C-alpha positions as CSV (number, residue, x, y, z in Angstrom):
1,M,-29.9,-74.8,91.0
2,P,-33.5,-74.2,90.4
3,P,-34.8,-70.7,90.9
4,R,-36.8,-70.0,93.9
5,S,-40.4,-69.2,93.5
6,E,-41.6,-65.8,94.4
7,E,-44.9,-64.5,95.7
8,P,-46.7,-62.0,93.6
9,R,-46.4,-58.4,94.8
10,R,-48.5,-55.4,94.4
11,D,-47.4,-52.1,93.3
12,P,-48.3,-49.0,95.3
13,T,-51.5,-48.7,93.2
14,G,-52.7,-52.0,94.5
15,S,-52.4,-54.0,91.2
16,R,-50.7,-57.3,91.2
17,R,-47.5,-57.4,89.5
18,G,-45.8,-60.5,88.4
19,S,-42.2,-61.1,87.7
20,S,-40.3,-58.7,85.6
21,R,-40.9,-60.4,82.3
22,A,-42.4,-58.6,79.4
23,G,-43.9,-61.3,77.3
24,G,-46.2,-63.3,79.9
25,G,-49.9,-62.9,80.6
26,R,-50.8,-59.9,82.7
27,G,-51.9,-60.7,86.3
28,R,-50.7,-64.3,86.2
29,E,-48.6,-65.5,89.1
30,P,-46.1,-68.2,88.9
31,R,-47.0,-71.4,90.7
32,S,-45.1,-72.8,93.6
33,G,-42.2,-74.7,92.4
34,E,-42.6,-73.5,88.7
35,P,-39.6,-72.0,87.2
36,G,-39.7,-68.3,86.8
37,V,-39.7,-68.1,83.0
38,G,-39.7,-64.5,82.0
39,G,-40.1,-64.9,78.2
40,I,-38.0,-63.0,75.6
41,S,-37.6,-60.0,77.9
42,D,-35.9,-62.3,80.4
43,A,-33.8,-63.8,77.7
44,R,-32.3,-60.3,77.3
45,A,-30.7,-60.7,80.7
46,Y,-28.6,-63.5,79.4
47,T,-24.9,-62.8,79.2
48,P,-22.3,-64.8,77.4
49,R,-20.4,-65.2,80.6
50,G,-23.4,-67.3,82.1
51,R,-23.6,-65.5,85.3
52,T,-26.9,-65.1,87.2
53,I,-28.2,-62.8,89.9
54,R,-27.6,-64.1,93.3
55,E,-30.9,-64.4,95.2
56,G,-31.6,-64.2,98.9
57,G,-33.0,-66.9,101.3
58,G,-36.6,-67.8,102.1
59,R,-39.6,-65.6,102.6
60,D,-38.6,-65.1,106.2
61,E,-35.1,-63.8,105.3
62,P,-34.5,-60.2,105.1
63,P,-34.8,-58.7,101.7
64,A,-31.8,-59.4,99.6
65,R,-30.3,-56.9,97.3
66,T,-30.9,-57.6,93.8
67,E,-27.7,-58.3,92.1
68,Q,-27.1,-58.1,88.4
69,R,-23.8,-58.7,86.7
70,R,-23.2,-56.3,84.0
71,T,-21.7,-57.5,80.8
72,P,-19.5,-55.4,78.6
73,R,-22.5,-54.3,76.6
74,S,-24.3,-53.0,79.7
75,T,-22.0,-50.1,79.9
76,R,-23.4,-48.7,76.7
77,S,-26.2,-46.2,76.8
78,G,-28.4,-48.1,74.4
79,D,-29.0,-51.7,73.2
80,P,-28.8,-52.1,69.5
81,F,-31.2,-55.0,69.7
82,R,-33.8,-53.3,71.9
83,P,-36.1,-52.1,69.2
84,A,-36.5,-55.5,67.8
85,L,-37.0,-57.1,71.1
86,Q,-39.7,-54.6,72.0
87,V,-41.5,-55.6,68.9
88,L,-41.3,-59.2,69.9
89,D,-42.5,-58.4,73.4
90,G,-45.6,-56.8,72.1
91,G,-44.2,-53.3,71.8
92,R,-43.7,-52.6,75.5
93,A,-40.9,-53.0,77.9
94,A,-40.9,-55.6,80.7
95,P,-42.1,-54.3,84.1
96,G,-39.4,-53.1,86.3
97,A,-36.9,-52.9,83.4
98,R,-34.8,-49.7,83.3
99,T,-34.5,-47.6,80.2
100,G,-31.0,-47.8,78.8
101,R,-29.7,-50.7,80.9
102,R,-30.1,-54.4,81.2
103,D,-32.3,-55.8,84.1
104,G,-30.1,-58.5,85.2
105,A,-27.5,-61.0,84.2
106,P,-28.2,-64.6,83.4
107,A,-27.3,-67.3,85.9
108,R,-25.1,-70.0,84.9
109,G,-27.1,-72.6,83.1
110,G,-30.4,-71.1,84.2
111,V,-33.0,-68.6,83.1
112,V,-32.4,-65.0,84.2
113,R,-34.9,-63.9,86.8
114,T,-35.2,-60.6,88.6
115,V,-35.3,-61.2,92.4
116,Q,-36.6,-58.6,94.8
117,A,-37.0,-58.9,98.6
118,R,-40.4,-58.5,100.2
119,T,-41.1,-56.1,102.9
120,P,-41.2,-57.8,106.2
121,G,-44.8,-58.4,107.5
122,T,-46.4,-57.9,104.1
123,D,-47.0,-60.0,101.1
124,E,-46.0,-57.2,98.7
125,L,-42.6,-56.6,97.2
126,P,-41.1,-53.3,97.7
127,P,-41.0,-51.1,94.6
128,P,-37.8,-51.4,92.8
129,R,-35.3,-48.7,93.1
130,R,-34.9,-46.5,90.1
131,R,-31.8,-45.0,88.9
132,P,-31.4,-42.0,86.7
133,A,-31.9,-43.0,83.1
134,T,-28.9,-40.9,82.1
135,R,-26.4,-42.7,84.3
136,T,-23.9,-44.3,82.1
137,S,-21.0,-44.7,84.5
138,R,-19.9,-48.0,85.9
139,R,-21.9,-49.2,88.9
140,P,-20.2,-48.4,92.1
141,D,-20.6,-51.9,93.5
142,R,-18.8,-53.3,90.5
143,P,-15.4,-54.3,91.5
144,A,-12.7,-52.3,89.8
145,G,-10.3,-54.2,87.6
146,R,-12.8,-56.9,86.7
147,R,-12.9,-58.3,83.2
148,G,-15.5,-56.6,81.1
149,S,-14.5,-53.1,82.2
150,R,-13.0,-52.5,78.7
151,K,-15.4,-51.2,76.2
152,P,-15.9,-53.4,73.1
153,P,-15.2,-51.8,69.7
154,K,-18.0,-49.8,68.2
155,P,-19.9,-51.4,65.3
156,P,-19.2,-49.9,61.8
157,R,-21.2,-46.9,61.0
158,L,-23.7,-47.2,58.2
159,A,-23.2,-45.0,55.1
160,D,-25.0,-41.7,55.2
161,P,-26.8,-41.0,51.8
162,R,-27.0,-37.3,52.5
163,R,-23.2,-37.1,52.8
164,R,-22.8,-39.0,49.5
165,M,-25.2,-36.5,47.9
166,R,-23.3,-33.5,49.2
167,L,-20.0,-35.0,48.2
168,G,-21.3,-35.7,44.7
169,T,-22.7,-32.3,44.3
170,V,-19.5,-30.6,45.4
171,L,-17.5,-32.7,42.9
172,T,-19.9,-32.0,40.1
173,L,-19.8,-28.3,40.8
174,A,-16.0,-28.3,41.0
175,L,-15.8,-30.0,37.6
176,F,-18.2,-27.5,36.0
177,A,-16.2,-24.7,37.6
178,V,-12.9,-26.0,36.1
179,I,-14.5,-26.4,32.7
180,G,-16.1,-22.9,32.9
181,I,-12.8,-21.3,33.9
182,R,-11.0,-23.1,31.0
183,L,-13.7,-21.9,28.5
184,V,-13.4,-18.4,29.7
185,A,-9.6,-18.5,29.4
186,L,-9.9,-19.9,25.8
187,Q,-12.5,-17.4,24.8
188,A,-11.2,-14.3,26.5
189,V,-7.5,-14.7,27.1
190,E,-6.1,-17.3,24.7
191,A,-8.6,-16.8,21.9
192,P,-6.5,-14.1,20.0
193,A,-3.5,-16.4,20.0
194,Y,-5.4,-19.4,18.6
195,A,-7.3,-17.2,16.2
196,D,-4.1,-15.6,14.9
197,A,-2.5,-19.0,14.5
198,G,-5.4,-20.3,12.4
199,I,-6.4,-17.3,10.5
200,Q,-3.2,-17.0,8.6
201,D,-4.1,-20.1,6.6
202,R,-7.5,-18.6,5.7
203,L,-6.4,-15.1,4.7
204,R,-6.2,-13.9,1.2
205,T,-4.9,-10.5,0.1
206,V,-5.9,-8.9,-3.1
207,T,-4.4,-5.7,-4.5
208,L,-6.8,-2.9,-5.4
209,P,-5.0,-1.1,-8.2
210,A,-5.0,2.7,-7.9
211,P,-6.3,4.2,-11.1
212,R,-3.3,5.7,-12.9
213,G,-3.6,9.4,-13.8
214,A,-4.1,10.3,-17.4
215,I,-1.9,12.5,-19.7
216,Y,-3.8,15.2,-21.6
217,D,-2.8,17.6,-24.2
218,R,-3.3,21.4,-23.7
219,S,-6.9,21.2,-24.8
220,G,-7.8,18.3,-22.5
221,A,-7.7,15.5,-25.1
222,A,-6.4,12.3,-23.7
223,L,-3.0,11.2,-25.0
224,A,-2.8,8.3,-22.6
225,H,-5.2,7.1,-19.9
226,S,-6.2,4.0,-18.0
227,V,-9.3,1.9,-18.5
228,E,-10.8,-0.8,-16.2
229,A,-9.9,-4.3,-17.2
230,R,-9.4,-7.7,-15.7
231,Y,-6.5,-10.0,-15.1
232,V,-6.8,-13.7,-15.3
233,Y,-4.9,-15.8,-12.8
234,A,-4.5,-19.5,-11.9
235,D,-4.2,-21.4,-8.7
236,P,-2.1,-24.4,-9.7
237,T,-3.1,-26.3,-6.6
238,Q,-6.7,-26.5,-7.8
239,I,-6.2,-27.1,-11.5
240,K,-7.1,-30.7,-12.3
241,D,-6.1,-30.9,-16.0
242,V,-3.5,-28.4,-17.0
243,A,-3.4,-29.2,-20.7
244,A,-7.2,-29.1,-21.1
245,T,-7.5,-25.9,-19.2
246,A,-4.8,-24.2,-21.3
247,R,-6.5,-25.3,-24.5
248,A,-9.8,-23.9,-23.3
249,L,-8.3,-20.5,-22.4
250,S,-6.0,-20.0,-25.4
251,P,-8.6,-18.7,-27.9
252,L,-10.0,-16.2,-25.3
253,L,-6.7,-14.8,-24.1
254,G,-4.8,-14.9,-27.4
255,I,-1.9,-16.8,-25.8
256,P,-0.5,-20.1,-27.0
257,A,-1.7,-23.1,-25.0
258,S,1.9,-24.1,-24.4
259,K,2.7,-20.8,-22.6
260,L,-0.5,-21.0,-20.6
261,A,0.3,-24.6,-19.5
262,E,3.8,-23.5,-18.4
263,R,2.3,-20.7,-16.3
264,M,-0.2,-23.1,-14.7
265,A,2.3,-25.8,-13.9
266,P,2.6,-26.4,-10.1
267,R,5.6,-24.7,-8.6
268,K,7.1,-23.8,-5.2
269,R,7.5,-20.4,-3.7
270,P,10.8,-19.3,-2.3
271,G,9.6,-20.4,1.2
272,G,8.8,-23.9,0.0
273,A,5.0,-23.5,-0.1
274,D,3.0,-24.3,-3.1
275,S,2.2,-21.4,-5.4
276,Q,-1.5,-20.5,-5.3
277,F,-1.3,-17.5,-7.7
278,E,0.1,-17.1,-11.1
279,Y,-0.8,-14.5,-13.7
280,L,-2.1,-15.8,-17.0
281,A,-3.0,-12.5,-18.7
282,R,-3.2,-8.8,-17.8
283,G,-5.4,-6.1,-19.1
284,V,-8.0,-8.4,-20.5
285,D,-11.3,-6.8,-21.7
286,I,-14.1,-7.2,-19.3
287,A,-16.2,-9.0,-22.0
288,Q,-13.4,-11.6,-22.5
289,A,-13.0,-12.0,-18.8
290,R,-16.7,-12.9,-18.5
291,K,-16.3,-15.5,-21.1
292,V,-13.4,-17.0,-19.2
293,M,-15.5,-17.2,-16.0
294,A,-18.3,-18.7,-17.9
295,L,-16.1,-21.8,-18.6
296,E,-16.1,-22.5,-14.8
297,L,-12.6,-24.0,-15.0
298,P,-11.2,-25.1,-11.6
299,G,-8.4,-22.9,-10.4
300,I,-9.1,-20.1,-12.9
301,N,-10.3,-16.7,-11.7
302,T,-10.3,-13.0,-12.7
303,H,-9.9,-9.8,-10.8
304,R,-10.0,-6.1,-11.4
305,D,-7.1,-4.7,-13.4
306,E,-6.1,-1.7,-15.4
307,R,-5.0,-1.3,-19.0
308,R,-3.1,1.7,-20.3
309,E,-4.6,3.0,-23.5
310,V,-2.9,5.4,-26.0
311,P,-5.7,6.5,-28.3
312,G,-3.2,8.1,-30.8
313,G,-1.0,5.0,-31.1
314,D,2.3,6.6,-32.1
315,L,1.1,10.1,-31.4
316,A,3.7,11.7,-29.2
317,A,4.8,8.2,-28.3
318,N,8.5,9.1,-27.9
319,L,7.4,11.9,-25.6
320,I,4.7,10.1,-23.5
321,G,6.4,6.8,-23.2
322,F,4.6,3.7,-21.9
323,T,4.1,1.6,-18.8
324,S,4.5,-2.0,-17.8
325,Q,1.6,-4.4,-17.2
326,D,1.9,-3.5,-13.6
327,M,1.3,0.2,-14.5
328,V,4.9,1.2,-13.8
329,G,6.2,3.9,-16.1
330,L,9.1,2.7,-18.2
331,E,9.8,5.4,-20.8
332,G,9.1,9.1,-21.4
333,L,6.9,11.2,-19.2
334,E,5.3,8.0,-17.9
335,A,8.6,7.2,-16.3
336,R,9.6,10.8,-15.3
337,Y,6.3,11.4,-13.5
338,D,5.6,7.8,-12.4
339,D,5.2,8.7,-8.7
340,L,2.7,11.4,-9.4
341,L,0.7,9.4,-12.0
342,A,0.7,6.0,-10.2
343,G,-1.1,7.0,-7.0
344,V,-1.1,4.4,-4.1
345,D,-2.5,0.9,-4.5
346,G,-5.0,-0.3,-2.0
347,E,-5.6,-3.9,-0.8
348,R,-8.3,-6.1,0.5
349,T,-7.5,-8.8,3.0
350,Y,-10.3,-11.2,3.7
351,E,-11.0,-14.7,5.2
352,V,-11.8,-17.6,2.9
353,G,-12.6,-21.2,3.3
354,L,-10.2,-24.0,2.5
355,G,-10.3,-26.7,0.0
356,D,-13.4,-26.8,-2.1
357,L,-14.9,-23.9,-0.1
358,A,-12.3,-21.4,-1.2
359,A,-14.7,-18.5,-1.1
360,P,-15.0,-15.4,1.2
361,I,-16.5,-16.4,4.6
362,P,-19.6,-14.2,5.4
363,G,-18.9,-12.3,8.6
364,G,-15.3,-13.4,8.6
365,Y,-12.3,-11.2,8.9
366,S,-12.2,-8.5,6.2
367,E,-10.1,-5.3,6.0
368,T,-10.0,-3.0,3.0
369,T,-7.6,-0.2,2.3
370,K,-8.9,2.0,-0.4
371,A,-6.7,2.9,-3.3
372,K,-5.6,6.5,-3.8
373,P,-5.9,7.4,-7.5
374,G,-3.0,9.1,-9.2
375,S,-2.9,12.6,-10.4
376,S,-3.1,13.6,-14.1
377,L,-0.8,15.7,-16.3
378,Q,-2.0,18.3,-18.7
379,L,0.8,19.0,-21.1
380,T,1.6,22.0,-23.2
381,V,1.5,19.8,-26.3
382,D,-1.1,20.5,-28.9
383,R,-2.4,17.1,-30.2
384,D,-3.3,18.4,-33.7
385,L,0.0,20.2,-34.1
386,Q,1.9,17.2,-32.7
387,F,0.3,15.0,-35.3
388,M,1.2,17.2,-38.2
389,V,4.8,17.7,-37.1
390,Q,5.2,13.9,-36.8
391,V,3.6,13.4,-40.3
392,I,5.8,16.0,-41.9
393,L,9.0,14.8,-40.2
394,G,8.3,11.2,-41.1
395,R,7.6,12.0,-44.7
396,Q,10.8,14.0,-45.1
397,M,13.0,11.6,-43.2
398,A,11.7,8.7,-45.4
399,Q,13.7,10.1,-48.3
400,V,16.9,9.0,-46.6
401,Q,17.5,5.4,-45.5
402,G,18.5,4.9,-41.9
403,S,18.0,8.5,-40.9
404,T,17.2,9.9,-37.5
405,G,15.3,13.2,-37.0
406,A,13.9,15.5,-34.4
407,A,11.5,18.5,-34.5
408,V,10.5,20.9,-31.7
409,V,7.9,23.7,-31.7
410,I,8.1,26.3,-28.9
411,E,5.8,29.1,-28.1
412,V,8.1,32.1,-27.8
413,A,6.4,34.1,-25.0
414,T,5.9,31.2,-22.6
415,G,8.5,28.6,-23.4
416,E,5.8,26.0,-23.8
417,V,6.7,23.1,-26.0
418,L,3.7,22.7,-28.5
419,A,5.1,19.7,-30.3
420,Q,8.1,17.4,-29.9
421,A,8.5,14.7,-32.5
422,S,11.1,12.0,-33.2
423,H,11.9,9.8,-36.1
424,P,11.7,6.8,-36.0
425,T,8.8,6.3,-33.7
426,Y,6.7,3.4,-32.4
427,N,3.2,2.5,-31.2
428,A,3.0,3.3,-27.5
429,A,-0.1,1.1,-27.1
430,K,2.0,-1.9,-28.2
431,P,5.6,-1.1,-27.4
432,I,7.1,-4.5,-27.1
433,P,7.8,-5.2,-30.8
434,S,9.6,-1.9,-31.2
435,E,13.4,-1.4,-31.0
436,P,14.9,0.5,-28.1
437,T,16.3,3.1,-30.6
438,D,12.8,3.7,-31.9
439,R,11.6,4.7,-28.5
440,V,14.2,7.4,-27.9
441,D,13.1,11.1,-27.7
442,A,15.5,12.5,-30.2
443,A,14.9,16.2,-29.2
444,T,16.4,15.7,-25.7
445,S,18.8,12.8,-26.2
446,F,20.1,13.5,-29.7
447,V,23.6,15.1,-29.1
448,V,25.0,16.8,-32.1
449,D,27.7,19.3,-33.2
450,P,25.1,21.9,-34.1
451,G,27.2,23.5,-36.9
452,S,26.3,26.8,-38.4
453,V,23.1,27.2,-36.4
454,H,25.5,28.1,-33.6
455,K,26.7,31.3,-35.5
456,A,23.6,33.2,-34.3
457,I,25.0,32.9,-30.7
458,T,28.4,34.2,-31.8
459,F,26.7,37.1,-33.6
460,G,24.4,37.9,-30.7
461,A,27.2,37.9,-28.2
462,A,29.3,40.3,-30.4
463,L,26.4,42.6,-31.0
464,Q,25.5,42.7,-27.3
465,E,29.2,43.3,-26.3
466,G,29.5,46.1,-28.9
467,V,32.2,44.3,-30.8
468,I,30.1,44.7,-34.0
469,T,27.0,46.6,-35.0
470,K,24.3,45.8,-37.5
471,D,26.1,47.9,-40.1
472,T,29.6,46.4,-39.6
473,T,31.4,45.2,-42.7
474,F,34.9,43.9,-43.4
475,P,36.8,41.9,-46.0
476,V,36.3,38.2,-45.9
477,P,39.0,35.9,-47.4
478,N,38.0,32.5,-48.8
479,S,39.7,30.6,-46.0
480,V,41.6,30.9,-42.8
481,V,44.0,28.5,-40.9
482,R,43.7,28.0,-37.2
483,G,45.9,25.4,-35.4
484,G,46.9,23.9,-38.6
485,Y,43.3,23.4,-39.8
486,E,41.9,25.2,-42.7
487,F,38.4,26.7,-42.5
488,S,36.8,27.8,-45.7
489,D,33.5,29.1,-47.0
490,S,31.0,27.5,-49.3
491,H,30.3,30.9,-50.9
492,P,33.7,32.4,-51.4
493,A,33.9,36.2,-50.9
494,D,37.3,36.4,-52.6
495,G,38.4,39.0,-50.0
496,R,35.5,41.4,-50.7
497,R,33.9,43.3,-47.9
498,M,30.8,41.6,-46.6
499,S,27.9,42.8,-44.5
500,L,26.7,40.9,-41.4
501,P,23.4,39.8,-43.1
502,G,25.6,38.6,-46.1
503,M,27.9,36.6,-43.8
504,M,24.8,35.0,-42.2
505,A,23.0,34.4,-45.5
506,Y,26.0,32.6,-47.0
507,S,27.0,31.1,-43.7
508,S,30.5,32.4,-43.8
509,N,32.9,30.5,-41.5
510,V,35.7,32.9,-42.1
511,G,33.7,36.0,-41.2
512,T,32.3,34.3,-38.1
513,I,35.7,33.3,-36.9
514,A,36.9,36.9,-37.3
515,I,34.0,38.2,-35.2
516,A,34.7,35.6,-32.5
517,E,38.4,36.6,-32.3
518,Q,37.3,40.2,-31.5
519,L,34.8,38.9,-28.9
520,G,37.3,36.6,-27.2
521,R,37.2,33.1,-25.9
522,D,35.9,33.8,-22.4
523,R,33.1,36.0,-23.4
524,L,32.0,33.6,-26.1
525,I,31.9,30.8,-23.5
526,D,29.9,33.0,-21.2
527,Y,27.2,33.7,-23.8
528,Q,27.0,30.0,-24.7
529,K,26.0,29.3,-21.1
530,R,23.6,32.3,-21.1
531,F,21.8,30.8,-24.1
532,G,21.4,27.6,-22.2
533,L,24.1,25.4,-23.7
534,G,26.1,22.9,-21.6
535,E,23.2,22.1,-19.2
536,P,19.9,20.3,-19.5
537,T,16.8,22.4,-20.1
538,G,14.8,20.6,-17.4
539,V,11.9,20.2,-19.8
540,G,10.8,17.2,-17.9
541,M,12.0,14.3,-20.0
542,P,13.9,11.5,-18.3
543,G,17.5,11.0,-19.4
544,E,17.8,14.4,-21.0
545,A,21.4,15.0,-22.3
546,T,23.3,17.9,-20.8
547,G,25.5,18.6,-23.8
548,R,29.0,19.9,-23.3
549,L,30.9,23.1,-23.8
550,L,34.6,23.1,-24.4
551,P,36.2,24.5,-21.3
552,A,38.6,27.4,-21.8
553,E,41.6,25.3,-20.6
554,E,40.9,22.7,-23.3
555,W,40.9,25.2,-26.1
556,S,43.5,24.4,-28.7
557,E,44.5,26.7,-31.6
558,S,42.0,25.0,-33.8
559,A,39.3,25.5,-31.2
560,Y,39.4,29.3,-32.0
561,G,38.2,28.4,-35.5
562,S,35.8,25.5,-34.7
563,V,33.9,26.6,-31.7
564,P,32.5,29.9,-33.1
565,I,31.0,28.1,-36.1
566,G,29.4,25.4,-33.9
567,H,32.0,22.6,-33.8
568,S,33.6,21.2,-30.7
569,V,30.2,22.0,-29.1
570,D,27.8,19.3,-27.9
571,A,24.1,20.3,-27.8
572,T,20.6,18.8,-28.2
573,P,18.0,20.0,-30.7
574,L,15.9,21.3,-27.7
575,Q,18.8,23.3,-26.3
576,M,19.3,25.0,-29.7
577,A,15.6,25.6,-30.1
578,A,15.5,27.3,-26.7
579,A,18.5,29.5,-27.7
580,Y,16.6,30.8,-30.8
581,A,13.5,31.3,-28.7
582,T,15.6,33.7,-26.6
583,I,16.4,35.7,-29.7
584,A,12.7,35.7,-30.7
585,N,11.7,36.7,-27.1
586,D,13.6,40.0,-27.2
587,G,16.7,38.5,-25.7
588,T,15.0,36.8,-22.6
589,Y,15.6,33.2,-22.1
590,V,12.6,31.2,-20.9
591,Q,13.1,27.6,-19.8
592,P,11.2,25.3,-22.1
593,H,8.7,23.0,-20.4
594,L,6.1,20.3,-21.2
595,V,3.8,20.3,-18.1
596,Q,1.1,22.9,-18.0
597,E,-0.9,21.7,-15.0
598,V,-1.1,18.9,-12.5
599,I,-4.7,17.7,-11.9
600,G,-5.2,16.0,-8.6
601,P,-7.6,13.1,-8.0
602,D,-10.1,15.6,-6.6
603,G,-9.9,17.7,-9.8
604,K,-7.8,20.4,-8.2
605,R,-5.5,22.0,-10.7
606,T,-2.0,23.0,-9.7
607,K,0.5,25.0,-11.7
608,P,4.1,23.7,-11.6
609,E,6.9,25.9,-10.7
610,P,7.2,28.8,-13.2
611,P,10.0,28.3,-15.7
612,K,13.3,29.9,-15.1
613,T,14.1,33.1,-17.0
614,R,17.1,35.3,-17.6
615,S,18.1,38.2,-19.8
616,V,20.7,37.3,-22.4
617,L,20.4,40.1,-24.9
618,S,18.8,43.5,-24.9
619,P,15.6,43.8,-26.9
620,D,17.3,46.1,-29.4
621,T,20.2,43.6,-29.9
622,A,17.7,40.8,-30.2
623,A,15.7,42.8,-32.9
624,E,18.9,43.5,-34.8
625,L,19.9,39.9,-34.7
626,R,16.5,38.8,-36.0
627,T,16.8,41.2,-38.9
628,I,20.2,39.7,-39.8
629,L,18.7,36.2,-39.6
630,E,16.0,37.2,-42.1
631,A,18.7,37.4,-44.8
632,V,19.0,33.6,-44.7
633,T,15.5,33.1,-46.2
634,T,15.5,36.2,-48.5
635,V,18.9,36.9,-50.0
636,D,19.5,35.3,-53.4
637,D,21.4,32.1,-53.3
638,A,21.1,32.1,-49.4
639,T,21.3,28.7,-47.6
640,G,17.8,28.9,-46.2
641,L,15.6,29.8,-49.2
642,A,13.8,26.5,-48.9
643,A,12.5,27.4,-45.5
644,A,10.7,30.5,-46.6
645,V,6.9,30.6,-45.8
646,P,4.8,32.7,-48.3
647,G,3.2,35.7,-46.7
648,Y,5.3,35.6,-43.5
649,R,8.7,37.0,-42.6
650,I,11.0,34.2,-41.5
651,A,14.2,34.6,-39.6
652,G,16.4,31.5,-39.1
653,K,19.6,29.7,-39.9
654,T,20.7,26.5,-41.5
655,G,23.4,24.2,-40.1
656,T,25.5,21.2,-40.9
657,G,27.2,19.3,-38.2
658,W,27.9,15.8,-36.9
659,R,26.2,13.4,-34.6
660,L,28.1,12.3,-31.6
661,V,27.6,9.0,-29.7
662,D,29.6,8.7,-26.5
663,G,31.8,11.5,-27.8
664,Q,32.5,9.7,-31.1
665,K,31.6,11.2,-34.4
666,Q,29.2,9.1,-36.4
667,P,29.2,8.7,-40.2
668,G,27.2,11.1,-42.2
669,E,26.0,14.6,-41.3
670,V,23.4,16.4,-39.3
671,A,21.5,19.0,-41.3
672,S,19.4,21.5,-39.4
673,F,17.2,24.5,-39.7
674,I,16.0,26.7,-36.8
675,G,13.7,29.6,-37.5
676,M,11.0,31.9,-36.1
677,A,7.9,33.6,-37.4
678,P,6.7,36.2,-37.9
679,A,10.2,37.7,-37.8
680,E,8.9,41.2,-36.9
681,K,7.3,39.8,-33.8
682,P,7.9,36.1,-33.5
683,R,5.4,33.8,-31.8
684,Y,6.8,30.4,-32.6
685,V,10.2,28.8,-33.0
686,I,10.6,25.5,-34.9
687,A,13.8,23.5,-34.9
688,V,14.4,20.5,-37.3
689,F,17.4,18.2,-37.1
690,A,18.1,15.3,-39.5
691,H,21.0,12.9,-39.2
692,T,21.6,11.3,-42.6
693,P,24.4,8.7,-42.8
694,A,24.6,9.1,-46.5
695,G,24.3,12.9,-46.6
696,G,21.7,15.1,-48.1
697,G,20.3,16.4,-44.9
698,G,20.2,19.9,-46.3
699,D,17.3,18.8,-48.6
700,I,15.3,17.6,-45.6
701,A,15.5,20.1,-42.7
702,A,14.6,23.4,-44.5
703,P,11.6,22.0,-46.4
704,A,10.4,20.2,-43.3
705,F,10.6,23.5,-41.4
706,R,8.6,25.3,-44.0
707,E,5.7,22.8,-43.9
708,M,5.6,22.7,-40.1
709,M,5.7,26.5,-39.7
710,Q,3.1,27.0,-42.4
711,F,0.7,24.7,-40.6
712,T,1.5,26.2,-37.2
713,L,0.8,29.8,-38.3
714,R,-2.4,28.7,-40.0
715,H,-3.5,26.5,-37.0
716,Y,-3.2,29.3,-34.5
717,R,-4.6,31.9,-37.0
718,V,-1.5,34.1,-37.0
719,P,-2.1,36.9,-39.6
720,P,0.5,37.3,-42.3
721,S,3.3,39.9,-42.0
722,S,2.1,43.4,-42.8
723,A,5.4,44.5,-44.2
724,A,7.9,42.8,-46.5
725,A,11.3,41.7,-45.3
726,P,14.1,44.3,-45.6
727,K,16.4,44.3,-48.6
728,F,20.0,43.2,-47.8
729,E,23.2,44.0,-49.5
730,V,25.7,41.2,-49.2
731,F,28.8,43.0,-50.6
732,P,28.3,46.7,-49.9
733,R,30.3,49.1,-51.9
């Protein structure tokens, strides 16, 4: 049905208004019978349902209400296509169109046109009714329940770039936060654990040897001391050619190439790891070590070491002893005072690179514990006297094949040992080639039956107990039997009366046994102990023998004859020398000792504990006994004439005994002489013992004593005796 034409109308301002189209010419009126084409704006009124607005009758009919069917889209507050349509319409909305809603619905099969009723009696159309632009509810005249009341689904929302940006920023910041937290945890919390796990593979520990203390003589001359050296070591894991490396090092180290190659060979540690450290040489001179490093051999290095030097070679070697390559005392005073001399080693632990970069890492882990140097010993030994005593002893002992000897020099007033020599001896600077028996200190480990030198103890005890006096005489037979054993004299008295000096000069066994029987067994044992027998002197030597006294319950009938004359008694040369020093020191026993002072690393000097002393004899008894002993070196045909020193009064005694090893008597005999000078006021005691398997010891001990005492008195500038020795009568009338 063709649309009805409409007359133009005026708006209240008096302008002409055409139909409600937006794209036609302004002020143009549609002609009679011309379809009311409204342009693109009218096309917007089209609905898919094809419904149009019902229009009223003719001009004379009452105004009809404009009807417009809403489509499902008309319920929405805005038209998504409106901006584009406005552009096509020239950028303005059609007259009479309402904002936010459609103006009408298309008629079925026709063009949508807006129809408004005229006001009766006028040619103008009434102004359209306006509705609030904000009204979005369903029109009240729209029947409820009609199709189209359901809202269509909303179109998909376009992506918001700002949201994407925010989301990306949040994710990035979260990622950085996680990484940052992990880094903080690694660096601050877990770093020590990872560092400890890895640093163990890079740590190297090097020992810093503590300088070992020196051993000095009484004047401060070095008997043994340490000097700085180098040790050469190999890392078998880095050596490329073992044989070539060994050949290159052999001339410098003085070690056969075969031995070096064996030490360089790869090997496993107990834990299964490859060995990275093997000693090649110790105590190498610094100059030689520099030559080794100049070769630049892979896997060969040097480090600070110490070497023990003994300037005198064999001088006091049996006394001083020696150390191992690790500076551990093995013999003599080096072993006895090892803890004091050694000090405490330090160490340096540092971080090194691995592989070809096996060098300290600058700024890496490093910890150093400084070494604490050892203390030094200053001995009572006089180096010059020690040398001469050794020379004299060696020369005398060389007369008898396979002999063993010992010599001790003691200062009477102090108990200090001025010299202590042994034969045979060895070079303490190179101890390895020597025999173990050559390294023994005979003065403290040489256990003997002292023999007749023991008679001075028997005489001293009898004098002190008043059993005899210096003027005592009695008949002495040629022999006496005790326990089925016959004891005889080398100088028979034939039953004549003998004086005490005569018995001592001729070393009468029978006369001494008679005196001991008056003294008694128990008192004799008591004086043996007082004189220091049966226990070590504590002089300071390791492994000092204690000796042994025969207990009273073990005395047999023969013991009453053997013990007084020095048999069935075990003693060392030093013990017997200390007993004679007691007689020389007016009857006061002074413990013999070798250490004069201990010198700390800081130079502080400390005296050791004072030696033990005790009174054994009264001064008068000791003086009487010394006078009796002078007869040994002055009476005609006495046993000790070879020990006399011109210009000095000598008091002493010869002896002949046996050497005991594990309680067993050894072949041969032990000759001895112990004496003191000057006899009127003794200053020094010298004891000489010589074990000669083939005999002849009597021709060694006394002459050796004479030479040693003569040098000692001259060395210390002791003036000769002002008075001659007294005259003795052996067989008084």
